[in-house]
C-alpha positions as CSV (number, residue, x, y, z in Angstrom):
1,X,67.0,47.1,283.2
2,X,66.0,50.6,282.2
3,X,68.3,53.5,283.1
4,X,66.9,56.6,284.9
5,X,68.2,59.1,282.3
6,X,66.9,62.1,284.2
7,X,68.7,61.0,287.4
8,X,71.9,60.3,285.5
9,X,71.7,63.6,283.7
10,X,71.2,65.5,287.0
11,X,74.2,63.7,288.5
12,X,76.3,64.7,285.5
13,X,75.1,68.3,285.8
14,X,75.9,68.5,289.5
15,X,79.3,66.8,289.1
16,X,80.2,69.1,286.2
17,X,79.2,72.2,288.2
18,X,81.1,71.2,291.3
19,X,84.2,70.9,289.2
20,X,83.5,74.2,287.5
21,X,83.4,72.7,284.0
22,X,81.2,74.4,281.4
23,X,78.9,72.3,279.3
24,X,81.0,73.2,276.3
25,X,84.3,72.3,278.0
26,X,83.1,68.9,279.1
27,X,81.4,68.2,275.7
28,X,84.7,69.0,273.9
29,X,86.6,66.6,276.1
30,X,84.1,63.9,275.2
31,X,84.2,64.8,271.5
32,X,80.5,65.8,271.6
33,X,78.6,69.1,271.1
34,X,77.4,71.4,273.9
35,X,73.9,70.8,272.7
36,X,74.3,67.0,273.1
37,X,75.5,67.4,276.7
38,X,72.6,69.8,277.4
39,X,70.2,67.1,276.2
40,X,72.1,64.4,278.3
41,X,71.7,66.6,281.4
42,X,68.0,66.9,280.8
43,X,67.7,63.1,280.4
44,X,66.7,63.3,276.7
45,X,69.6,61.1,275.4
46,X,69.7,57.3,275.6
47,X,73.2,56.7,276.9
48,X,75.4,53.7,276.3
49,X,77.4,52.2,279.1
50,X,80.6,53.3,277.2
51,X,79.6,56.9,277.1
52,X,78.5,56.9,280.8
53,X,81.9,55.5,281.7
54,X,83.6,58.2,279.5
55,X,81.7,60.9,281.3
56,X,82.4,59.5,284.7
57,X,86.1,59.2,283.8
58,X,86.2,62.9,282.7
59,X,84.4,64.0,285.9
60,X,86.5,61.7,288.1
61,X,83.5,59.9,289.5
62,X,82.5,56.2,289.8
63,X,80.5,54.8,286.9
64,X,78.7,52.1,288.9
């Protein structure tokens, strides 16, 4: 099963914005760079289930 990375990235961007998190702030919580998160939100990064779960946990949203 192939993940729709653009859709996942858009959902992350919207959830982050609703919670008033900056890219830099969320990236720091995840131990990643702001540039990495920017690429995630554009759908340019192949994400593991573990990192999706970590992002979902930080944004207090379901990962499934």
